[in-house]
Kinemage of the C-alpha trace (Angstrom):
@kinemage 1
@onewidth
@group {chain A} dominant
@subgroup {mainchain}
@vectorlist {calphas} color= white
{ca unk a 1} P -11.453 -35.284 -78.858
{ca unk a 2} L -7.848 -35.198 -80.019
{ca unk a 3} L -5.222 -34.263 -77.421
{ca unk a 4} L -3.155 -31.147 -78.105
{ca unk a 5} L 0.572 -31.339 -77.745
{ca unk a 6} L 1.872 -30.036 -74.402
{ca unk a 7} L 3.409 -26.758 -75.756
{ca unk a 8} L 0.128 -25.790 -77.467
{ca unk a 9} L -1.894 -26.608 -74.348
{ca unk a 10} L 0.348 -24.352 -72.234
{ca unk a 11} L 0.053 -21.391 -74.612
{ca unk a 12} L -3.732 -21.713 -74.617
{ca unk a 13} L -3.930 -21.700 -70.785
{ca unk a 14} L -1.798 -18.568 -70.575
{ca unk a 15} L -3.988 -16.774 -73.097
{ca unk a 16} L -7.183 -17.583 -71.181
{ca unk a 17} L -5.691 -16.389 -67.822
{ca unk a 18} L -4.530 -13.071 -69.294
{ca unk a 19} L -7.989 -12.429 -70.727
{ca unk a 20} L -9.749 -13.063 -67.418
{ca unk a 21} L -7.303 -10.915 -65.393
{ca unk a 22} L -7.649 -7.985 -67.821
{ca unk a 23} L -11.438 -8.122 -67.478
{ca unk a 24} L -11.245 -7.936 -63.677
{ca unk a 25} L -8.929 -4.945 -63.773
{ca unk a 26} L -11.258 -3.117 -66.112
{ca unk a 27} L -14.379 -3.600 -63.958
{ca unk a 28} L -13.402 -3.658 -60.254
{ca unk a 29} L -11.588 -0.353 -59.503
{ca unk a 30} L -14.316 1.828 -60.950
{ca unk a 31} L -16.974 0.286 -58.685
{ca unk a 32} L -15.103 0.098 -55.313
{ca unk a 33} L -12.543 2.871 -54.912
{ca unk a 34} L -14.847 5.901 -55.318
{ca unk a 35} L -17.185 4.572 -52.600
{ca unk a 36} L -14.331 4.146 -50.045
{ca unk a 37} L -12.950 7.622 -50.731
{ca unk a 38} L -16.287 9.362 -50.581
{ca unk a 39} L -17.521 7.811 -47.273
{ca unk a 40} L -17.357 10.504 -44.489
{ca unk a 41} L -16.870 9.757 -40.775
{ca unk a 42} L -20.037 8.826 -38.918
{ca unk a 43} L -19.671 11.695 -36.462
{ca unk a 44} L -19.435 14.198 -39.332
{ca unk a 45} L -22.527 13.015 -41.185
{ca unk a 46} L -25.615 15.188 -40.777
{ca unk a 47} L -29.136 13.919 -40.342
{ca unk a 48} L -32.446 15.654 -39.973
{ca unk a 49} L -34.037 15.176 -36.569
{ca unk a 50} L -37.421 16.094 -35.124
{ca unk a 51} L -37.121 15.089 -31.457
{ca unk a 52} L -39.538 16.896 -29.127
{ca unk a 53} L -38.569 18.150 -25.695
{ca unk a 54} L -39.099 15.759 -22.807
{ca unk a 55} L -37.310 13.368 -20.475
{ca unk a 56} L -33.599 13.237 -21.266
{ca unk a 57} L -33.307 9.450 -21.363
{ca unk a 58} L -36.102 9.128 -23.947
{ca unk a 59} L -34.629 11.870 -26.138
{ca unk a 60} L -31.183 10.237 -26.067
{ca unk a 61} L -32.577 6.800 -26.932
{ca unk a 62} L -34.398 8.183 -29.958
{ca unk a 63} L -31.374 10.186 -31.101
{ca unk a 64} L -29.027 7.180 -30.846
{ca unk a 65} L -31.477 5.046 -32.831
{ca unk a 66} L -31.872 7.593 -35.652
{ca unk a 67} L -28.148 8.450 -35.768
{ca unk a 68} L -27.088 4.784 -35.752
{ca unk a 69} L -24.584 5.156 -32.895
{ca unk a 70} L -23.863 3.237 -29.693
{ca unk a 71} L -24.565 5.467 -26.687
{ca unk a 72} L -23.923 4.201 -23.122
{ca unk a 73} L -26.131 5.945 -20.542
{ca unk a 74} L -26.076 5.628 -16.736
{ca unk a 75} L -29.678 5.866 -15.550
{ca unk a 76} L -28.578 7.674 -12.375
{ca unk a 77} L -27.111 10.524 -14.443
{ca unk a 78} L -30.263 11.109 -16.503
{ca unk a 79} L -32.818 10.526 -13.759
{ca unk a 80} L -35.135 13.542 -13.427
{ca unk a 81} L -33.374 15.551 -16.183
{ca unk a 82} L -35.170 17.277 -19.093
{ca unk a 83} L -33.983 17.731 -22.701
{ca unk a 84} L -34.923 20.756 -24.900
{ca unk a 85} L -35.277 18.426 -27.894
{ca unk a 86} L -33.743 18.641 -31.372
{ca unk a 87} L -35.174 19.992 -34.662
{ca unk a 88} L -33.067 20.303 -37.819
{ca unk a 89} L -30.004 18.840 -39.494
{ca unk a 90} L -27.016 18.168 -37.202
{ca unk a 91} L -23.967 15.990 -36.951
{ca unk a 92} L -23.756 13.478 -34.114
{ca unk a 93} L -21.566 15.711 -31.933
{ca unk a 94} L -23.731 18.782 -32.550
{ca unk a 95} L -26.944 16.880 -31.886
{ca unk a 96} L -25.713 15.453 -28.597
{ca unk a 97} L -24.495 18.855 -27.446
{ca unk a 98} L -27.937 20.403 -28.067
{ca unk a 99} L -29.813 17.550 -26.413
{ca unk a 100} L -27.613 17.795 -23.304
{ca unk a 101} L -27.690 21.588 -23.056
{ca unk a 102} L -28.382 22.692 -19.485
{ca unk a 103} L -28.231 19.174 -18.003
{ca unk a 104} L -24.649 19.356 -16.653
{ca unk a 105} L -23.720 16.327 -18.766
{ca unk a 106} L -21.618 15.828 -21.850
{ca unk a 107} L -20.926 12.986 -24.289
{ca unk a 108} L -17.428 11.575 -24.739
{ca unk a 109} L -16.392 9.497 -27.756
{ca unk a 110} L -14.039 6.522 -27.915
{ca unk a 111} L -13.585 4.786 -31.284
{ca unk a 112} L -17.038 5.871 -32.406
{ca unk a 113} L -18.790 4.754 -29.210
{ca unk a 114} L -20.333 7.421 -26.986
{ca unk a 115} L -20.836 7.594 -23.213
{ca unk a 116} L -22.345 10.165 -20.865
{ca unk a 117} L -20.293 11.794 -18.101
{ca unk a 118} L -20.586 14.766 -15.777
{ca unk a 119} L -19.361 17.955 -17.373
{ca unk a 120} L -16.725 19.721 -15.257
{ca unk a 121} L -16.260 23.423 -15.803
{ca unk a 122} L -12.650 24.438 -15.140
{ca unk a 123} L -13.960 27.710 -13.757
{ca unk a 124} L -15.718 25.801 -10.938
{ca unk a 125} L -12.618 23.845 -9.884
{ca unk a 126} L -11.479 24.336 -6.282
{ca unk a 127} L -7.850 24.793 -5.421
{ca unk a 128} L -7.013 22.993 -2.186
{ca unk a 129} L -4.368 24.141 0.231
{ca unk a 130} L -1.231 22.109 0.739
{ca unk a 131} L -1.941 18.832 2.552
{ca unk a 132} L 0.686 17.174 4.748
{ca unk a 133} L 0.364 13.399 5.095
{ca unk a 134} L 2.240 11.871 8.011
{ca unk a 135} L 2.706 8.127 8.272
{ca unk a 136} L 2.991 6.528 11.707
{ca unk a 137} L 4.951 3.349 12.209
{ca unk a 138} L 6.008 1.340 15.217
{ca unk a 139} L 9.172 2.367 17.012
{ca unk a 140} L 11.128 0.612 19.725
{ca unk a 141} L 8.791 1.676 22.554
{ca unk a 142} L 5.651 -0.458 22.751
{ca unk a 143} L 3.737 1.448 25.450
{ca unk a 144} L 0.602 3.064 24.100
{ca unk a 145} L 0.811 1.384 20.667
{ca unk a 146} L -1.688 -1.382 21.379
{ca unk a 147} L 0.598 -3.711 19.417
{ca unk a 148} L 1.885 -7.182 20.152
{ca unk a 149} L 5.179 -6.463 18.382
{ca unk a 150} L 7.814 -3.751 18.191
{ca unk a 151} L 9.161 -1.890 15.204
{ca unk a 152} L 12.794 -2.003 16.308
{ca unk a 153} L 14.943 -4.213 18.518
{ca unk a 154} L 18.666 -4.294 19.264
{ca unk a 155} L 18.960 -7.201 21.705
{ca unk a 156} L 20.443 -9.642 19.188
{ca unk a 157} L 22.824 -7.449 17.173
{ca unk a 158} L 23.105 -4.062 18.955
{ca unk a 159} L 21.693 -2.549 15.778
{ca unk a 160} L 18.168 -1.150 15.549
{ca unk a 161} L 16.568 -3.749 13.292
{ca unk a 162} L 13.002 -4.848 12.805
{ca unk a 163} L 12.123 -8.373 14.020
{ca unk a 164} L 12.044 -9.465 10.388
{ca unk a 165} L 15.575 -8.191 9.794
{ca unk a 166} L 16.971 -9.732 12.986
{ca unk a 167} L 19.021 -12.836 12.018
{ca unk a 168} L 17.974 -14.830 15.102
{ca unk a 169} L 14.806 -16.281 16.569
{ca unk a 170} L 13.163 -13.425 18.482
{ca unk a 171} L 10.045 -12.952 20.614
{ca unk a 172} L 8.816 -9.658 22.076
{ca unk a 173} L 6.348 -9.479 24.971
{ca unk a 174} L 5.021 -5.933 24.584
{ca unk a 175} L 3.404 -3.686 27.171
{ca unk a 176} L 0.001 -4.318 25.609
{ca unk a 177} L 0.379 -8.077 25.984
{ca unk a 178} L 1.655 -7.742 29.565
{ca unk a 179} L -1.518 -5.835 30.452
{ca unk a 180} L -3.897 -8.019 28.423
{ca unk a 181} L -2.618 -11.275 29.944
{ca unk a 182} L -1.922 -9.783 33.380
{ca unk a 183} L 1.710 -10.923 33.397
{ca unk a 184} L 2.681 -9.706 36.868
{ca unk a 185} L 6.299 -10.935 37.013
{ca unk a 186} L 9.077 -12.435 34.942
{ca unk a 187} L 7.976 -15.986 35.730
{ca unk a 188} L 4.628 -15.239 34.066
{ca unk a 189} L 6.413 -13.802 31.026
{ca unk a 190} L 8.660 -16.857 30.633
{ca unk a 191} L 5.673 -19.190 30.823
{ca unk a 192} L 4.033 -17.280 27.937
{ca unk a 193} L 7.104 -16.953 25.684
{ca unk a 194} L 7.565 -19.480 22.842
{ca unk a 195} L 10.691 -21.594 23.185
{ca unk a 196} L 11.213 -20.966 26.921
{ca unk a 197} L 10.528 -23.452 29.701
{ca unk a 198} L 10.065 -22.692 33.397
{ca unk a 199} L 10.992 -25.375 35.921
{ca unk a 200} L 9.945 -24.982 39.530
{ca unk a 201} L 11.936 -26.420 42.430
{ca unk a 202} L 9.202 -25.975 44.995
{ca unk a 203} L 6.616 -23.181 44.841
{ca unk a 204} L 9.082 -20.340 45.457
{ca unk a 205} L 12.048 -21.356 43.311
{ca unk a 206} L 12.238 -21.476 39.516
{ca unk a 207} L 14.781 -21.758 36.730
{ca unk a 208} L 14.539 -21.082 32.995
{ca unk a 209} L 15.545 -23.280 30.075
{ca unk a 210} L 15.718 -22.886 26.298
{ca unk a 211} L 16.808 -25.371 23.644
{ca unk a 212} L 17.726 -27.833 26.379
{ca unk a 213} L 20.153 -25.498 28.183
{ca unk a 214} L 19.840 -23.467 31.372
{ca unk a 215} L 19.269 -19.782 30.659
{ca unk a 216} L 21.973 -17.668 32.324
{ca unk a 217} L 21.821 -14.412 30.342
{ca unk a 218} L 19.435 -11.803 31.760
{ca unk a 219} L 19.893 -8.195 30.646
{ca unk a 220} L 18.510 -4.854 31.755
{ca unk a 221} L 18.180 -2.304 28.933
{ca unk a 222} L 20.679 -4.362 26.954
{ca unk a 223} L 23.305 -4.518 29.708
{ca unk a 224} L 24.190 -8.117 30.623
{ca unk a 225} L 24.237 -9.224 34.258
{ca unk a 226} L 25.781 -12.156 36.080
{ca unk a 227} L 22.408 -13.532 37.130
{ca unk a 228} L 21.799 -17.208 36.553
{ca unk a 229} L 18.276 -18.549 36.687
{ca unk a 230} L 19.583 -21.750 38.253
{ca unk a 231} L 20.994 -19.849 41.220
{ca unk a 232} L 19.194 -18.375 44.213
{ca unk a 233} L 18.369 -14.982 42.664
{ca unk a 234} L 14.643 -15.369 43.000
{ca unk a 235} L 13.822 -11.789 43.950
{ca unk a 236} L 15.392 -10.584 40.717
{ca unk a 237} L 14.069 -13.427 38.602
{ca unk a 238} L 10.511 -12.690 39.765
{ca unk a 239} L 10.882 -9.031 38.755
{ca unk a 240} L 7.633 -7.059 38.830
{ca unk a 241} L 6.512 -6.080 35.307
{ca unk a 242} L 5.069 -2.701 36.337
{ca unk a 243} L 8.360 -0.909 35.544
{ca unk a 244} L 9.053 -2.498 32.145
{ca unk a 245} L 7.958 -1.451 28.674
{ca unk a 246} L 8.637 -4.834 27.077
{ca unk a 247} L 10.654 -8.038 27.337
{ca unk a 248} L 12.748 -9.136 24.350
{ca unk a 249} L 13.849 -12.776 24.155
{ca unk a 250} L 16.505 -13.929 21.703
{ca unk a 251} L 16.774 -17.700 21.400
{ca unk a 252} L 20.243 -19.039 20.732
{ca unk a 253} L 23.727 -17.810 21.613
{ca unk a 254} L 24.222 -14.034 21.802
{ca unk a 255} L 27.971 -14.161 22.545
{ca unk a 256} L 28.786 -12.559 19.197
{ca unk a 257} L 27.671 -9.171 20.529
{ca unk a 258} L 28.112 -9.646 24.279
{ca unk a 259} L 31.402 -11.502 24.476
{ca unk a 260} L 29.848 -14.466 26.275
{ca unk a 261} L 26.835 -16.660 25.888
{ca unk a 262} L 25.508 -20.161 25.590
{ca unk a 263} L 23.131 -21.923 23.181
{ca unk a 264} L 20.039 -21.284 25.315
{ca unk a 265} L 18.659 -17.730 25.080
{ca unk a 266} L 18.904 -14.170 26.396
{ca unk a 267} L 16.181 -12.200 28.181
{ca unk a 268} L 16.351 -8.416 27.863
{ca unk a 269} L 14.148 -6.389 30.239
{ca unk a 270} L 13.477 -2.936 28.732
{ca unk a 271} L 12.411 -0.371 31.331
{ca unk a 272} L 9.816 2.334 30.837
{ca unk a 273} L 11.200 5.757 29.881
{ca unk a 274} L 9.937 9.271 30.689
{ca unk a 275} L 7.536 10.844 28.204
{ca unk a 276} L 7.531 14.371 26.762
{ca unk a 277} L 3.811 14.724 27.469
{ca unk a 278} L 2.261 14.415 30.895
{ca unk a 279} L 0.472 11.168 31.597
{ca unk a 280} L -0.702 9.410 34.733
{ca unk a 281} L -2.526 6.197 35.495
{ca unk a 282} L -3.652 4.201 38.489
{ca unk a 283} L -4.752 0.568 38.352
{ca unk a 284} L -6.106 -1.826 40.923
{ca unk a 285} L -7.038 -5.476 41.003
{ca unk a 286} L -8.142 -8.243 43.289
{ca unk a 287} L -8.250 -12.007 43.162
{ca unk a 288} L -8.683 -15.184 45.162
{ca unk a 289} L -6.883 -15.833 48.446
{ca unk a 290} L -7.052 -12.145 49.377
{ca unk a 291} L -4.865 -11.029 46.502
{ca unk a 292} L -4.864 -7.240 46.060
{ca unk a 293} L -2.697 -5.124 43.775
{ca unk a 294} L -2.318 -1.381 43.053
{ca unk a 295} L -0.122 0.354 40.464
{ca unk a 296} L 0.570 4.096 40.068
{ca unk a 297} L 2.446 5.470 37.043
{ca unk a 298} L 3.202 9.201 36.536
{ca unk a 299} L 5.378 10.622 33.755
{ca unk a 300} L 5.988 13.949 32.035
{ca unk a 301} L 8.308 16.921 31.385
{ca unk a 302} L 10.085 18.680 34.236
{ca unk a 303} L 10.692 21.959 32.353
{ca unk a 304} L 8.876 23.983 29.701
{ca unk a 305} L 10.911 22.708 26.757
{ca unk a 306} L 10.650 19.057 27.770
{ca unk a 307} L 14.416 18.582 27.652
{ca unk a 308} L 14.257 17.251 31.225
{ca unk a 309} L 11.750 14.504 31.912
{ca unk a 310} L 10.896 12.217 34.780
{ca unk a 311} L 8.831 9.160 35.599
{ca unk a 312} L 7.799 7.323 38.753
{ca unk a 313} L 6.203 3.885 39.013
{ca unk a 314} L 5.067 2.248 42.241
{ca unk a 315} L 3.295 -1.045 42.853
{ca unk a 316} L 2.004 -2.758 45.968
{ca unk a 317} L 0.673 -6.318 46.157
{ca unk a 318} L -0.453 -8.621 48.958
{ca unk a 319} L -1.860 -12.118 48.917
{ca unk a 320} L -2.342 -15.325 50.843
{ca unk a 321} L -2.222 -18.914 49.623
{ca unk a 322} L -4.035 -22.201 49.893
{ca unk a 323} L -0.964 -23.372 51.825
{ca unk a 324} L -0.984 -22.836 55.573
{ca unk a 325} L 0.986 -19.885 57.042
{ca unk a 326} L 2.066 -18.601 53.585
{ca unk a 327} L 1.557 -14.888 52.965
{ca unk a 328} L 3.218 -12.583 50.442
{ca unk a 329} L 3.755 -8.815 50.331
{ca unk a 330} L 5.536 -7.062 47.469
{ca unk a 331} L 6.472 -3.403 47.088
{ca unk a 332} L 8.090 -1.780 44.060
{ca unk a 333} L 9.457 1.705 43.509
{ca unk a 334} L 11.007 2.847 40.235
{ca unk a 335} L 12.160 6.364 39.369
{ca unk a 336} L 13.957 7.603 36.262
{ca unk a 337} L 14.990 11.032 34.960
{ca unk a 338} L 16.331 11.986 31.511
{ca unk a 339} L 18.040 15.218 30.413
{ca unk a 340} L 18.932 16.083 26.817
{ca unk a 341} L 22.451 17.524 26.941
{ca unk a 342} L 22.490 18.087 23.166
{ca unk a 343} L 20.947 16.616 20.034
{ca unk a 344} L 22.902 13.370 20.350
{ca unk a 345} L 23.495 12.971 24.096
{ca unk a 346} L 20.984 12.130 26.834
{ca unk a 347} L 21.849 11.734 30.504
{ca unk a 348} L 19.774 9.142 32.361
{ca unk a 349} L 19.561 8.594 36.105
{ca unk a 350} L 17.364 5.869 37.567
{ca unk a 351} L 16.835 3.754 40.652
{ca unk a 352} L 14.531 0.915 41.542
{ca unk a 353} L 13.757 -1.123 44.636
{ca unk a 354} L 11.652 -4.243 44.882
{ca unk a 355} L 11.052 -5.988 48.189
{ca unk a 356} L 9.258 -9.292 48.710
{ca unk a 357} L 8.251 -10.346 52.192
{ca unk a 358} L 7.165 -13.961 52.447
{ca unk a 359} L 5.736 -15.301 55.675
{ca unk a 360} L 6.345 -18.982 55.185
{ca unk a 361} L 7.812 -20.668 52.158
{ca unk a 362} L 7.750 -23.827 50.151
{ca unk a 363} L 11.432 -24.346 49.479
{ca unk a 364} L 11.350 -27.882 50.770
{ca unk a 365} L 8.954 -30.619 49.833
{ca unk a 366} L 6.479 -32.639 51.879
{ca unk a 367} L 7.983 -35.758 53.528
{ca unk a 368} L 6.789 -39.256 52.804
{ca unk a 369} L 6.626 -42.371 54.940
{ca unk a 370} L 9.684 -44.449 55.805
{ca unk a 371} L 8.758 -46.853 53.023
{ca unk a 372} L 8.108 -44.013 50.543
{ca unk a 373} L 4.346 -44.157 50.882
{ca unk a 374} L 2.020 -41.147 50.801
{ca unk a 375} L 1.207 -39.742 54.251
{ca unk a 376} L -2.176 -38.467 52.963
{ca unk a 377} L -1.543 -34.958 54.310
{ca unk a 378} L -3.928 -32.098 53.667
{ca unk a 379} L -3.453 -30.060 50.485
{ca unk a 380} L -2.747 -26.999 52.650
{ca unk a 381} L 0.104 -28.640 54.554
{ca unk a 382} L 3.566 -27.123 54.069
């Protein structure tokens, strides 16, 4: 077959392409476009149905099959319900409405898919009265909260901040923890506080340490004192916990807010305050070596408005020891009164007295032999 020159071959290809394209344009639009324009929405199409009355779930299944739709049905909604059936020509929406008549249900559509839901009549809606929602959160006082933390503390910065906001290492021994662990005095609290160490110089003397330094900053309601745990202030250092709401311990120097301090820590003893509602409690306990303890706590308003309030706490404890001739008796009395002078001023008057009577003591140790050997004395010897 002879080869055509390149210009002739190109003209022939163009002629064939134009002929084919013209044929497609002449045939395709007439067959496709009218069908797309004439197709109605599925929900608007009508079909003839002959569905007898009966159980609702069976009637809906038959209707969905004949209508060619996807219908989601919760069996709990249709259980025990009856359908009046369907006879005649209806659209999908009309047919579903008639099948569900009197059942308390209706069909909702989403992109051509149907689902059953409970029909709510606006006339049956109930109008509720105004509801006040009050949120309770922890405050500074820990008594009665049952919590092992406090919502606010000011020991480190003199500002009421949460423990999370306080820029120093802080531990709070709350009233709930004092009661749960039976922390009777400050020595017990120190032994159960992270970062603090108690050193005993004989059974009756103790000193506190933190971060390798002696702790010499003990506060009462945020007011610093000159007490030093290394000095002979044992009656105050073994303070009875019956009169305190919580103990806040800040590890590290607190001189920024107090004008003096050292790198050890500060212990802040927060006393119980009077309450606006009357409350009273009495507790008793007993233990080994004839240890007995009783606490009485009474608090409440002193006038009708509650602007004047008072509280009294007393405690009495006795006990012996495994050591010979050692007996202990402790009495505590604490009274406090508050009066609201105005919205921003409260006058507080308080007094406390703690007395420890020890018959015998262990301030000095047991001697040893001249050569330093053990004398093999009884465990009860003192």
